[in-house]
Biopython code that builds the backbone (N, CA, C, O; Angstrom):
import numpy as np
from Bio.PDB.StructureBuilder import StructureBuilder

atoms = [
    (1, "MET", "N", (4.191, -2.324, 7.257)),
    (1, "MET", "CA", (4.409, -3.743, 7.023)),
    (1, "MET", "C", (5.808, -4.127, 7.481)),
    (1, "MET", "O", (6.758, -3.357, 7.345)),
    (2, "LEU", "N", (5.912, -5.306, 8.014)),
    (2, "LEU", "CA", (7.185, -5.916, 8.386)),
    (2, "LEU", "C", (7.626, -6.794, 7.227)),
    (2, "LEU", "O", (6.847, -7.612, 6.738)),
    (3, "THR", "N", (8.861, -6.634, 6.784)),
    (3, "THR", "CA", (9.403, -7.467, 5.723)),
    (3, "THR", "C", (10.233, -8.570, 6.348)),
    (3, "THR", "O", (11.133, -8.298, 7.143)),
    (4, "ILE", "N", (9.938, -9.816, 5.995)),
    (4, "ILE", "CA", (10.701, -10.962, 6.475)),
    (4, "ILE", "C", (11.389, -11.585, 5.275)),
    (4, "ILE", "O", (10.739, -11.998, 4.315)),
    (5, "LYS", "N", (12.725, -11.649, 5.339)),
    (5, "LYS", "CA", (13.513, -12.207, 4.239)),
    (5, "LYS", "C", (14.113, -13.537, 4.667)),
    (5, "LYS", "O", (14.532, -13.707, 5.812)),
    (6, "PHE", "N", (14.147, -14.471, 3.736)),
    (6, "PHE", "CA", (14.691, -15.801, 3.977)),
    (6, "PHE", "C", (15.916, -15.995, 3.102)),
    (6, "PHE", "O", (15.895, -15.677, 1.913)),
    (7, "PHE", "N", (16.981, -16.516, 3.688)),
    (7, "PHE", "CA", (18.233, -16.674, 2.965)),
    (7, "PHE", "C", (18.711, -18.120, 2.968)),
    (7, "PHE", "O", (18.320, -18.935, 3.803)),
    (8, "ALA", "N", (19.580, -18.404, 1.990)),
    (8, "ALA", "CA", (20.264, -19.698, 1.861)),
    (8, "ALA", "C", (19.254, -20.837, 1.770)),
    (8, "ALA", "O", (18.282, -20.760, 1.019)),
    (9, "VAL", "N", (19.492, -21.880, 2.532)),
    (9, "VAL", "CA", (18.655, -23.082, 2.442)),
    (9, "VAL", "C", (17.200, -22.804, 2.839)),
    (9, "VAL", "O", (16.294, -23.475, 2.346)),
    (10, "LEU", "N", (16.966, -21.832, 3.716)),
    (10, "LEU", "CA", (15.578, -21.502, 4.072)),
    (10, "LEU", "C", (14.810, -21.005, 2.853)),
    (10, "LEU", "O", (13.663, -21.392, 2.633)),
    (11, "ARG", "N", (15.441, -20.157, 2.073)),
    (11, "ARG", "CA", (14.792, -19.635, 0.866)),
    (11, "ARG", "C", (14.450, -20.774, -0.090)),
    (11, "ARG", "O", (13.369, -20.799, -0.677)),
    (12, "GLU", "N", (15.370, -21.703, -0.238)),
    (12, "GLU", "CA", (15.147, -22.826, -1.146)),
    (12, "GLU", "C", (14.049, -23.759, -0.638)),
    (12, "GLU", "O", (13.155, -24.141, -1.393)),
    (13, "ARG", "N", (14.117, -24.115, 0.616)),
    (13, "ARG", "CA", (13.163, -25.093, 1.162)),
    (13, "ARG", "C", (11.762, -24.529, 1.368)),
    (13, "ARG", "O", (10.779, -25.264, 1.277)),
    (14, "LEU", "N", (11.664, -23.235, 1.644)),
    (14, "LEU", "CA", (10.343, -22.623, 1.827)),
    (14, "LEU", "C", (9.793, -22.056, 0.525)),
    (14, "LEU", "O", (8.647, -21.612, 0.464)),
    (15, "ALA", "N", (10.623, -22.075, -0.514)),
    (15, "ALA", "CA", (10.232, -21.616, -1.849)),
    (15, "ALA", "C", (9.753, -20.162, -1.859)),
    (15, "ALA", "O", (8.828, -19.799, -2.586)),
    (16, "THR", "N", (10.403, -19.346, -1.039)),
    (16, "THR", "CA", (10.115, -17.913, -1.037)),
    (16, "THR", "C", (11.334, -17.176, -0.511)),
    (16, "THR", "O", (12.076, -17.694, 0.324)),
    (17, "ASP", "N", (11.531, -15.980, -1.001)),
    (17, "ASP", "CA", (12.652, -15.203, -0.489)),
    (17, "ASP", "C", (12.200, -14.067, 0.427)),
    (17, "ASP", "O", (13.006, -13.492, 1.159)),
    (18, "GLU", "N", (10.898, -13.747, 0.380)),
    (18, "GLU", "CA", (10.419, -12.630, 1.183)),
    (18, "GLU", "C", (8.910, -12.688, 1.354)),
    (18, "GLU", "O", (8.179, -13.066, 0.439)),
    (19, "ILE", "N", (8.460, -12.308, 2.539)),
    (19, "ILE", "CA", (7.032, -12.117, 2.786)),
    (19, "ILE", "C", (6.867, -10.825, 3.573)),
    (19, "ILE", "O", (7.821, -10.326, 4.172)),
    (20, "GLN", "N", (5.674, -10.296, 3.568)),
    (20, "GLN", "CA", (5.372, -9.104, 4.350)),
    (20, "GLN", "C", (4.179, -9.384, 5.239)),
    (20, "GLN", "O", (3.189, -9.982, 4.816)),
    (21, "LEU", "N", (4.294, -8.942, 6.476)),
    (21, "LEU", "CA", (3.227, -9.097, 7.454)),
    (21, "LEU", "C", (2.941, -7.758, 8.103)),
    (21, "LEU", "O", (3.833, -6.923, 8.253)),
    (22, "ASP", "N", (1.710, -7.562, 8.480)),
    (22, "ASP", "CA", (1.338, -6.365, 9.222)),
    (22, "ASP", "C", (1.334, -6.722, 10.696)),
    (22, "ASP", "O", (0.584, -7.599, 11.124)),
    (23, "VAL", "N", (2.165, -6.049, 11.469)),
    (23, "VAL", "CA", (2.168, -6.260, 12.919)),
    (23, "VAL", "C", (1.645, -4.991, 13.563)),
    (23, "VAL", "O", (1.984, -3.888, 13.132)),
    (24, "THR", "N", (0.831, -5.135, 14.582)),
    (24, "THR", "CA", (0.159, -3.980, 15.156)),
    (24, "THR", "C", (0.979, -3.259, 16.211)),
    (24, "THR", "O", (0.710, -2.098, 16.515)),
    (25, "GLU", "N", (1.971, -3.926, 16.771)),
    (25, "GLU", "CA", (2.796, -3.316, 17.815)),
    (25, "GLU", "C", (4.133, -4.041, 17.830)),
    (25, "GLU", "O", (4.365, -4.933, 17.014)),
    (26, "SER", "N", (5.001, -3.672, 18.736)),
    (26, "SER", "CA", (6.271, -4.376, 18.865)),
    (26, "SER", "C", (5.997, -5.837, 19.184)),
    (26, "SER", "O", (5.351, -6.157, 20.182)),
    (27, "THR", "N", (6.492, -6.711, 18.334)),
    (27, "THR", "CA", (6.229, -8.138, 18.461)),
    (27, "THR", "C", (7.542, -8.893, 18.570)),
    (27, "THR", "O", (8.439, -8.660, 17.761)),
    (28, "PRO", "N", (7.690, -9.791, 19.541)),
    (28, "PRO", "CA", (8.919, -10.573, 19.641)),
    (28, "PRO", "C", (9.108, -11.470, 18.408)),
    (28, "PRO", "O", (8.150, -12.035, 17.881)),
    (29, "VAL", "N", (10.350, -11.583, 17.969)),
    (29, "VAL", "CA", (10.666, -12.450, 16.845)),
    (29, "VAL", "C", (10.196, -13.867, 17.137)),
    (29, "VAL", "O", (9.672, -14.542, 16.251)),
    (30, "SER", "N", (10.376, -14.320, 18.362)),
    (30, "SER", "CA", (9.968, -15.688, 18.719)),
    (30, "SER", "C", (8.471, -15.898, 18.497)),
    (30, "SER", "O", (8.057, -16.983, 18.090)),
    (31, "GLU", "N", (7.660, -14.881, 18.757)),
    (31, "GLU", "CA", (6.209, -14.978, 18.531)),
    (31, "GLU", "C", (5.906, -15.066, 17.034)),
    (31, "GLU", "O", (5.047, -15.845, 16.621)),
    (32, "LEU", "N", (6.598, -14.280, 16.230)),
    (32, "LEU", "CA", (6.411, -14.342, 14.784)),
    (32, "LEU", "C", (6.801, -15.712, 14.243)),
    (32, "LEU", "O", (6.117, -16.264, 13.381)),
    (33, "LEU", "N", (7.895, -16.255, 14.749)),
    (33, "LEU", "CA", (8.329, -17.575, 14.305)),
    (33, "LEU", "C", (7.258, -18.621, 14.602)),
    (33, "LEU", "O", (6.996, -19.496, 13.778)),
    (34, "GLU", "N", (6.651, -18.532, 15.760)),
    (34, "GLU", "CA", (5.586, -19.484, 16.106)),
    (34, "GLU", "C", (4.404, -19.348, 15.147)),
    (34, "GLU", "O", (3.808, -20.352, 14.755)),
    (35, "GLN", "N", (4.065, -18.137, 14.775)),
    (35, "GLN", "CA", (2.977, -17.918, 13.822)),
    (35, "GLN", "C", (3.333, -18.497, 12.456)),
    (35, "GLN", "O", (2.508, -19.148, 11.815)),
    (36, "LEU", "N", (4.559, -18.256, 12.019)),
    (36, "LEU", "CA", (4.989, -18.757, 10.712)),
    (36, "LEU", "C", (5.056, -20.278, 10.672)),
    (36, "LEU", "O", (4.784, -20.879, 9.633)),
    (37, "LYS", "N", (5.410, -20.899, 11.770)),
    (37, "LYS", "CA", (5.498, -22.366, 11.839)),
    (37, "LYS", "C", (4.138, -23.019, 11.588)),
    (37, "LYS", "O", (4.071, -24.181, 11.188)),
    (38, "GLN", "N", (3.072, -22.285, 11.820)),
    (38, "GLN", "CA", (1.733, -22.831, 11.640)),
    (38, "GLN", "C", (1.304, -22.883, 10.177)),
    (38, "GLN", "O", (0.250, -23.439, 9.866)),
    (39, "ARG", "N", (2.093, -22.318, 9.282)),
    (39, "ARG", "CA", (1.740, -22.321, 7.859)),
    (39, "ARG", "C", (1.708, -23.721, 7.271)),
    (39, "ARG", "O", (0.830, -24.042, 6.470)),
    (40, "SER", "N", (2.656, -24.549, 7.664)),
    (40, "SER", "CA", (2.682, -25.932, 7.170)),
    (40, "SER", "C", (3.737, -26.719, 7.935)),
    (40, "SER", "O", (4.521, -26.154, 8.698)),
    (41, "GLU", "N", (3.743, -28.015, 7.724)),
    (41, "GLU", "CA", (4.743, -28.869, 8.363)),
    (41, "GLU", "C", (6.149, -28.485, 7.908)),
    (41, "GLU", "O", (7.089, -28.504, 8.702)),
    (42, "LYS", "N", (6.288, -28.144, 6.649)),
    (42, "LYS", "CA", (7.604, -27.740, 6.122)),
    (42, "LYS", "C", (8.098, -26.476, 6.822)),
    (42, "LYS", "O", (9.255, -26.404, 7.236)),
    (43, "TRP", "N", (7.225, -25.486, 6.955)),
    (43, "TRP", "CA", (7.601, -24.247, 7.633)),
    (43, "TRP", "C", (7.963, -24.541, 9.087)),
    (43, "TRP", "O", (8.928, -23.993, 9.619)),
    (44, "HIS", "N", (7.186, -25.404, 9.716)),
    (44, "HIS", "CA", (7.465, -25.747, 11.111)),
    (44, "HIS", "C", (8.854, -26.372, 11.240)),
    (44, "HIS", "O", (9.629, -26.001, 12.121)),
    (45, "LYS", "N", (9.153, -27.297, 10.378)),
    (45, "LYS", "CA", (10.452, -27.978, 10.421)),
    (45, "LYS", "C", (11.602, -26.993, 10.211)),
    (45, "LYS", "O", (12.562, -26.979, 10.981)),
    (46, "GLU", "N", (11.501, -26.180, 9.180)),
    (46, "GLU", "CA", (12.604, -25.274, 8.841)),
    (46, "GLU", "C", (12.798, -24.159, 9.864)),
    (46, "GLU", "O", (13.934, -23.765, 10.129)),
    (47, "LEU", "N", (11.734, -23.652, 10.434)),
    (47, "LEU", "CA", (11.839, -22.558, 11.393)),
    (47, "LEU", "C", (12.054, -23.042, 12.818)),
    (47, "LEU", "O", (12.176, -22.230, 13.735)),
    (48, "SER", "N", (12.102, -24.354, 13.014)),
    (48, "SER", "CA", (12.396, -24.927, 14.336)),
    (48, "SER", "C", (13.869, -25.295, 14.479)),
    (48, "SER", "O", (14.272, -25.854, 15.499)),
    (49, "ARG", "N", (14.668, -24.988, 13.473)),
    (49, "ARG", "CA", (16.104, -25.309, 13.514)),
    (49, "ARG", "C", (16.731, -24.700, 14.762)),
    (49, "ARG", "O", (16.472, -23.543, 15.094)),
    (50, "TYR", "N", (17.547, -25.474, 15.441)),
    (50, "TYR", "CA", (18.211, -24.971, 16.648)),
    (50, "TYR", "C", (19.250, -23.895, 16.315)),
    (50, "TYR", "O", (19.588, -23.071, 17.164)),
    (51, "ASP", "N", (19.748, -23.906, 15.088)),
    (51, "ASP", "CA", (20.816, -22.985, 14.703)),
    (51, "ASP", "C", (20.329, -21.803, 13.860)),
    (51, "ASP", "O", (21.139, -21.115, 13.240)),
    (52, "LEU", "N", (19.029, -21.565, 13.832)),
    (52, "LEU", "CA", (18.451, -20.478, 13.051)),
    (52, "LEU", "C", (18.948, -19.129, 13.582)),
    (52, "LEU", "O", (18.901, -18.874, 14.786)),
    (53, "LEU", "N", (19.415, -18.285, 12.693)),
    (53, "LEU", "CA", (19.882, -16.952, 13.059)),
    (53, "LEU", "C", (18.903, -15.911, 12.539)),
    (53, "LEU", "O", (18.200, -16.134, 11.553)),
    (54, "CYS", "N", (18.870, -14.774, 13.219)),
    (54, "CYS", "CA", (18.024, -13.694, 12.739)),
    (54, "CYS", "C", (18.747, -12.362, 12.866)),
    (54, "CYS", "O", (19.636, -12.187, 13.700)),
    (55, "ALA", "N", (18.346, -11.444, 12.025)),
    (55, "ALA", "CA", (18.865, -10.080, 12.061)),
    (55, "ALA", "C", (17.690, -9.137, 11.871)),
    (55, "ALA", "O", (16.786, -9.390, 11.075)),
    (56, "ILE", "N", (17.726, -8.050, 12.616)),
    (56, "ILE", "CA", (16.702, -7.022, 12.495)),
    (56, "ILE", "C", (17.391, -5.775, 11.954)),
    (56, "ILE", "O", (18.321, -5.249, 12.565)),
    (57, "ASN", "N", (16.927, -5.318, 10.817)),
    (57, "ASN", "CA", (17.506, -4.141, 10.173)),
    (57, "ASN", "C", (19.026, -4.264, 10.030)),
    (57, "ASN", "O", (19.770, -3.328, 10.321)),
    (58, "HIS", "N", (19.466, -5.439, 9.577)),
    (58, "HIS", "CA", (20.864, -5.731, 9.254)),
    (58, "HIS", "C", (21.779, -5.902, 10.465)),
    (58, "HIS", "O", (23.000, -5.848, 10.321)),
    (59, "GLU", "N", (21.211, -6.108, 11.658)),
    (59, "GLU", "CA", (22.014, -6.357, 12.852)),
    (59, "GLU", "C", (21.536, -7.640, 13.496)),
    (59, "GLU", "O", (20.337, -7.846, 13.687)),
    (60, "PHE", "N", (22.506, -8.521, 13.835)),
    (60, "PHE", "CA", (22.133, -9.771, 14.490)),
    (60, "PHE", "C", (21.274, -9.479, 15.709)),
    (60, "PHE", "O", (21.499, -8.504, 16.426)),
    (61, "ALA", "N", (20.289, -10.339, 15.933)),
    (61, "ALA", "CA", (19.362, -10.129, 17.039)),
    (61, "ALA", "C", (18.981, -11.467, 17.665)),
    (61, "ALA", "O", (19.071, -12.520, 17.034)),
    (62, "ASP", "N", (18.570, -11.397, 18.875)),
    (62, "ASP", "CA", (18.083, -12.543, 19.628)),
    (62, "ASP", "C", (16.596, -12.721, 19.322)),
    (62, "ASP", "O", (15.908, -11.734, 19.059)),
    (63, "PRO", "N", (16.084, -13.956, 19.349)),
    (63, "PRO", "CA", (14.648, -14.157, 19.101)),
    (63, "PRO", "C", (13.736, -13.431, 20.092)),
    (63, "PRO", "O", (12.546, -13.265, 19.825)),
    (64, "ALA", "N", (14.276, -13.003, 21.219)),
    (64, "ALA", "CA", (13.472, -12.249, 22.184)),
    (64, "ALA", "C", (13.329, -10.782, 21.774)),
    (64, "ALA", "O", (12.495, -10.065, 22.326)),
    (65, "ALA", "N", (14.134, -10.334, 20.812)),
    (65, "ALA", "CA", (14.055, -8.954, 20.337)),
    (65, "ALA", "C", (12.716, -8.727, 19.653)),
    (65, "ALA", "O", (12.081, -9.670, 19.182)),
    (66, "THR", "N", (12.297, -7.484, 19.603)),
    (66, "THR", "CA", (11.002, -7.164, 19.004)),
    (66, "THR", "C", (11.167, -6.468, 17.658)),
    (66, "THR", "O", (12.175, -5.814, 17.391)),
    (67, "VAL", "N", (10.154, -6.628, 16.828)),
    (67, "VAL", "CA", (10.088, -5.968, 15.530)),
    (67, "VAL", "C", (8.766, -5.223, 15.435)),
    (67, "VAL", "O", (7.818, -5.499, 16.171)),
    (68, "ARG", "N", (8.727, -4.280, 14.515)),
    (68, "ARG", "CA", (7.490, -3.509, 14.287)),
    (68, "ARG", "C", (7.381, -3.199, 12.809)),
    (68, "ARG", "O", (8.327, -3.419, 12.052)),
    (69, "ASN", "N", (6.246, -2.694, 12.398)),
    (69, "ASN", "CA", (6.070, -2.314, 11.002)),
    (69, "ASN", "C", (7.196, -1.390, 10.570)),
    (69, "ASN", "O", (7.593, -0.493, 11.314)),
    (70, "GLY", "N", (7.710, -1.611, 9.364)),
    (70, "GLY", "CA", (8.811, -0.820, 8.839)),
    (70, "GLY", "C", (10.159, -1.493, 9.009)),
    (70, "GLY", "O", (11.129, -1.118, 8.351)),
    (71, "ASP", "N", (10.230, -2.494, 9.896)),
    (71, "ASP", "CA", (11.481, -3.230, 10.113)),
    (71, "ASP", "C", (11.668, -4.296, 9.047)),
    (71, "ASP", "O", (10.738, -4.674, 8.335)),
    (72, "GLU", "N", (12.919, -4.769, 8.964)),
    (72, "GLU", "CA", (13.250, -5.914, 8.113)),
    (72, "GLU", "C", (13.820, -7.001, 9.011)),
    (72, "GLU", "O", (14.790, -6.776, 9.735)),
    (73, "LEU", "N", (13.225, -8.157, 8.961)),
    (73, "LEU", "CA", (13.698, -9.324, 9.710)),
    (73, "LEU", "C", (14.271, -10.317, 8.710)),
    (73, "LEU", "O", (13.591, -10.733, 7.772)),
    (74, "ALA", "N", (15.524, -10.689, 8.920)),
    (74, "ALA", "CA", (16.167, -11.669, 8.052)),
    (74, "ALA", "C", (16.359, -12.965, 8.844)),
    (74, "ALA", "O", (16.788, -12.939, 9.998)),
    (75, "LEU", "N", (16.036, -14.097, 8.210)),
    (75, "LEU", "CA", (16.197, -15.406, 8.837)),
    (75, "LEU", "C", (17.119, -16.236, 7.968)),
    (75, "LEU", "O", (16.959, -16.284, 6.748)),
    (76, "PHE", "N", (18.100, -16.902, 8.606)),
    (76, "PHE", "CA", (19.069, -17.678, 7.846)),
    (76, "PHE", "C", (19.789, -18.668, 8.751)),
    (76, "PHE", "O", (19.849, -18.480, 9.966)),
    (77, "PRO", "N", (20.330, -19.716, 8.159)),
    (77, "PRO", "CA", (21.142, -20.674, 8.901)),
    (77, "PRO", "C", (22.548, -20.091, 9.073)),
    (77, "PRO", "O", (22.897, -19.124, 8.396)),
    (78, "PRO", "N", (23.353, -20.659, 9.959)),
    (78, "PRO", "CA", (24.724, -20.176, 10.110)),
    (78, "PRO", "C", (25.474, -20.244, 8.788)),
    (78, "PRO", "O", (25.264, -21.155, 7.987)),
    (79, "VAL", "N", (26.334, -19.286, 8.575)),
    (79, "VAL", "CA", (27.120, -19.237, 7.354)),
    (79, "VAL", "C", (28.485, -19.841, 7.639)),
    (79, "VAL", "O", (29.134, -19.507, 8.630)),
    (80, "THR", "N", (28.909, -20.737, 6.755)),
    (80, "THR", "CA", (30.230, -21.322, 6.893)),
    (80, "THR", "C", (31.030, -21.006, 5.656)),
    (80, "THR", "O", (30.476, -20.755, 4.586)),
    (81, "GLY", "N", (32.291, -21.019, 5.806)),
    (81, "GLY", "CA", (33.141, -20.698, 4.667)),
    (81, "GLY", "C", (34.284, -21.672, 4.574)),
    (81, "GLY", "O", (34.468, -22.531, 5.437)),
    (82, "GLY", "N", (35.028, -21.533, 3.547)),
    (82, "GLY", "CA", (36.156, -22.430, 3.404)),
    (82, "GLY", "C", (37.108, -21.959, 2.361)),
    (82, "GLY", "O", (38.124, -22.608, 2.114)),
]
sb = StructureBuilder()
sb.init_structure("model")
sb.init_model(0)
sb.init_chain("A")
sb.init_seg("    ")
for serial, (resi, resn, name, xyz) in enumerate(atoms, 1):
    if name == "N":
        sb.init_residue(resn, " ", resi, " ")
    sb.init_atom(name, np.array(xyz, "f"), 0.0, 1.0, " ", f" {name:<3s}", serial, name[0])
structure = sb.get_structure()
C-alpha cells in the first residue's frame, strides 16, 4: 500500500490526514493527483493548487517522480515562517 499524508491546510480542508492506496507499479505522482481530484470538487480544488508541494519518503519530489507500494507521499502547501 502507498500511504498518502496531507498536511497543514490540506488536512483541514480535505478532512483527512492520511489515506492508503494500492498501486500496482511505479506510478507518477501527477497521475495519482489526477485520480484523487476525481473524488469531489473540494479535492479537485485543493489538489489543483499551483503551489502544492510533495515529498516521497521524506524527500522533496517533483510531480513527475514515481511512487510504489511501501512509499509515503506527503502533500502540503508551502511553509512560511516569521
